[in-house]
TORTOR-474738 format. One record per residue (C-alpha): residue in three letters; x, y, z. Coordinates in steps of 0.001 Angstrom, whole numbers, padded with zeros to 6 digits, always signed. Layout:
BEGIN
ALAXYZ/...
***
This chain:
BEGIN
MET+000048-000147-000029/PRO+001619+003137-001225/GLY+002070+006338+001345/PRO+003454+006654+004852/ALA+002968+004166+007848/ALA+001210+007006+009765/PRO+000394+010506+010233/PHE+003287+012281+009806/ALA+001715+015681+011841/PHE-000728+014644+014897/GLU-001746+015369+018306/MET-001642+012612+020552/ILE-003079+012544+023870/ARG-003115+010074+026506/ARG-004950+010004+029988/ALA-005436+006961+032514/PRO-008027+005778+034356/SER-009183+007533+037372/GLN-010308+005867+040415/ARG-013641+005409+039367/THR-012445+003969+036045/ALA-009945+001592+036616/GLY-010375-001865+035666/LEU-013185-000815+033385/ILE-010895+001102+030775/SER-007382+000788+030381/GLY-007027+004259+029328/MET-008474+006909+026994/THR-006549+009001+023941/GLY-007370+011708+022074/TYR-006087+012180+018541/ARG-005976+015171+015848/GLU-004498+014933+012603/THR-002847+018580+011404/ALA-001125+017199+008019/ARG-003890+016639+005076/GLY-002687+013440+003089/ARG-003400+009675+002560/PHE-002170+007910+005538/PHE-001951+004000+006952/GLN-002084+002156+009573/ARG-002321-001396+010731/GLU-002851-002293+014403/THR-002213-005672+015849/ALA-004863-008156+017612/GLY-005292-006372+020935/LEU-007113-007346+023981/VAL-009223-004044+024311/VAL-012405-003360+023186/PRO-012249+000416+021676/LEU-014795+003020+021489/ILE-014019+006062+019062/ILE-015940+009185+019430/SER-015310+011170+015952/PHE-015251+014749+015709/GLY-013098+014758+012155/THR-013191+013244+008992/PRO-014089+009180+009651/PHE-011448+006482+009156/LEU-011746+003791+006899/ILE-011372+000518+008630/ALA-011342-002878+007974/LEU-010724-006286+009466/GLY-007981-008594+008348/ARG-007616-006662+005248/ALA-006922-003238+003587/PRO-010256-000789+003617/ASP-012196+000412+000837/LEU-014583+003497+000909/ALA-017445+001121+002222/ASP-015450+001149+004889/ARG-016414+004437+006292/GLN-016560+004626+009974/PRO-017904+007337+012077/SER-018104+006844+015672/PHE-018369+003278+016575/ALA-017600+000499+018955/ALA-015835-002422+017879/GLY-015276-005993+019850/LEU-012476-008126+020513/TYR-010938-009378+016822/ALA-008186-012086+016961/GLY-006815-010210+013451/PRO-005033-007124+012385/VAL-006764-004216+011728/HIS-006255-001607+008984/ILE-006741+002275+009167/GLU-006715+004776+006470/SER-007201+008530+007181/ASP-006929+011644+004832/GLY-005354+013789+007490/GLY-008730+015032+008913/ALA-009395+012728+011247/GLU-010186+013656+015317/CYS-011363+011657+017893/VAL-011291+010342+021466/GLN-010854+006504+021647/VAL-011902+004881+024996/ASP-010227+001492+025730/PHE-012162-000733+027684/THR-010890-003633+029086/PRO-012352-007432+028073/LEU-013789-007356+031637/GLY-014861-003721+031801/ALA-016399-004465+027927/TYR-019004-006447+029399/ARG-019803-003877+032382/PHE-020095-001483+030334/PHE-021845-003126+027006/GLY-023636-005815+028451/GLY-024642-008598+026467/ALA-023848-006310+023550/VAL-020251-007486+023501/VAL-021125-010220+021385/ASP-022500-008775+018856/LEU-019864-006511+018606/ALA-017168-009370+018501/ALA-014940-008845+015115/ARG-017455-005962+014532/MET-017894-002365+014023/VAL-021255-001060+015152/ASP-022473+002888+015470/ILE-022314+003848+018570/GLY-025807+004993+018343/ASP-026875+001346+017461/VAL-025179+000274+020021/LEU-025437+002940+023051/GLY-028603+004737+021929/ARG-029429+008589+021576/GLU-027396+009791+024606/SER-024128+008717+022968/ARG-024730+011169+019673/GLN-025624+013909+022227/LEU-022219+013351+023848/ARG-020525+013198+020519/GLU-022033+016430+020200/ARG-020884+017876+023618/LEU-017288+017005+023166/GLY-017077+018414+019339/ALA-018030+021809+021242/THR-015464+021204+023670/PRO-012148+022457+022664/ARG-009728+021383+025363/TRP-008403+017786+025444/GLN-008952+017470+029357/ASP-012112+018567+029456/ARG-013075+015802+026879/PHE-011583+013373+029051/ASP-013836+014510+032065/LEU-017067+014493+029687/VAL-015763+010972+028370/GLU-015479+009451+031936/ASP-018425+010724+033618/PHE-020235+009220+030694/VAL-018538+006064+030876/ALA-018681+005541+034710/GLY-022620+006170+034679/ARG-022888+002925+032234/ASP-020931+000766+034169/SER-024027-001147+035321/HIS-023268-005034+034055/LEU-020875-007245+036402/PRO-019349-010187+035023/SER-020022-013656+036944/PRO-017617-014336+039187/GLU-016469-017762+037759/ILE-015733-016028+034528/GLU-014164-012953+036124/PHE-011773-015802+037951/ALA-011365-017599+034549/TYR-010457-014720+032158/ARG-007912-013250+035049/ARG-006147-017224+035648/LEU-005727-017017+031876/ALA-004494-013373+031560/ARG-001713-014278+034517/SER-000961-017488+032673/ALA-000430-015410+029220/GLY-002944-017567+027447/GLY-001142-020871+028859/ALA-003774-022147+031339/ARG-005621-025009+029975/ILE-009477-024470+029206/ALA-010496-027978+030227/ALA-008553-027221+033697/LEU-009989-024013+034052/ALA-013731-025106+033106/SER-013204-028225+036225/GLU-011595-025868+038504/ILE-015102-023488+038035/GLY-017145-026828+038373/TRP-018771-026585+034951/SER-018445-028404+031691/ARG-016348-027085+029473/LYS-019164-026284+026566/HIS-020921-024368+029402/PHE-017799-022820+030457/VAL-017103-022084+026649/ASP-020642-020442+025994/ARG-020798-018424+029114/PHE-016938-017225+028836/ARG-018206-016013+025042/SER-021723-014412+026170/GLU-019604-012130+028453/LEU-015927-011278+027099/GLY-017710-011671+022962/LEU-015039-014347+022224/ALA-014489-017765+023211/PRO-011078-018991+025424/LYS-009323-019966+023041/PRO-009261-017252+020480/ILE-008547-015098+023920/ALA-005580-017309+024608/ARG-004235-016724+021891/MET-003736-012808+021909/LEU-002853-012984+025354/ARG+000369-015494+024297/PHE+000721-013240+021224/ARG+000648-010196+023642/GLU+003180-011795+025597/ALA+005649-012500+022820/CYS+005349-008959+021712/ARG+006014-007629+025230/LEU+009002-010188+025703/ALA+010299-008308+022346/ARG+010657-005168+023563/THR+012545-006221+026937/GLU+016269-005210+027000/THR+017186-008525+027210/ALA+015263-010029+024695/SER+017547-012388+022426/GLY+016077-013502+019268/TRP+012706-015126+018149/ALA+013493-018420+018720/ALA+013995-017652+022613/ILE+011001-015313+022534/ALA+008876-018293+020925/ALA+009986-020464+023924/GLU+009302-018201+026644/SER+005918-017225+025598/GLY+004482-020721+024960/TYR+005115-021409+021568/ALA+006017-024848+020036/ASP+008650-023399+018106/GLN+009966-020179+016063/ALA+008075-021497+013002/HIS+004719-021274+015220/LEU+005368-017763+016522/VAL+006107-016320+012898/ARG+002443-017833+011998/GLU+000658-016352+014731/PHE+002244-013172+013942/SER+001099-013631+010508/ALA-002456-014166+011581/LEU-002740-011368+014762/ALA-000236-009266+013171/GLY-000468-009075+009686/GLU+003314-009114+009361/THR+005932-011582+010096/PRO+007933-010766+013670/THR+010963-008840+011996/ALA+008588-006856+010020/TRP+006664-005761+013031/ALA+009895-004749+014910/ARG+011009-003290+012070/ARG+008109-000797+011728/LEU+007722-000197+015847/ALA+011619+000467+015799/LEU+010957+003542+014628/ASN+009511+004639+017772/ASP+010939+002000+020452/SER+014465+001620+019757/ARG+014707-001226+021867/LEU+013566-003808+018685/THR+016017-002875+016726/ARG+018583-005554+018188/PRO+019044-008507+018326/LEU+015239-009259+016773/ASP+016509-008117+013616/ALA+017057-011636+012366/LEU+015303-014108+009877/ASP+011536-015030+010815/ALA+012446-018592+010133/
***
């Protein structure tokens, strides 16, 4: 795809959650492009459920492929997706993004997390008229911190669905093991059948335990690659629970849309820890 990998002139302001939204969201980001042109970005499979409130030119976004004009996305929510997300903009994008944790997404969206999985849904369709009113208020508010205050009030006010204790326990156990915990063992520990466990897990997180375990393992590999002591992809594959380096390469292709080395080279533009010794063959 021609053009720069990302906008070369933009504002990006981040804010961590307050005590009111800790555990519900992982953070909020304000984003404004300030240079015209065609810009392309690719995001790897992530364990956040984003809510995008846009007051600029809509992004073109597609899951697992390059977007086209039919993929114009204004304000929307998107569920968990085990694959890369491709984004195109024209230099006029401006938005607030709220990143919900997997458990926090259920607290905010309730059972709609199932409808959001691997999809993007207009904010009005998923959250109703109040969300459209919020967008109008944000568009009329110039300061990012004031925008964040409005968004956090809105999010905290809709924190009304509690995940079941069993699913919260299982997800946290799966996360602590970086996707290594066995699904059957988790179901047995809770006292449910495997089928019932998988069905309930999907109904509260949007995806079944297996794809979420894949994403957790992939996230661990990315984390290890960013450490100062990273010693090559074979070692990272072993430490993060992959069968071998070839297995890790296949998962990067599926979840990042590129090889580990290509991913590292792209991110090394912003993170020098990814330049060496990971600049090596992928297989």
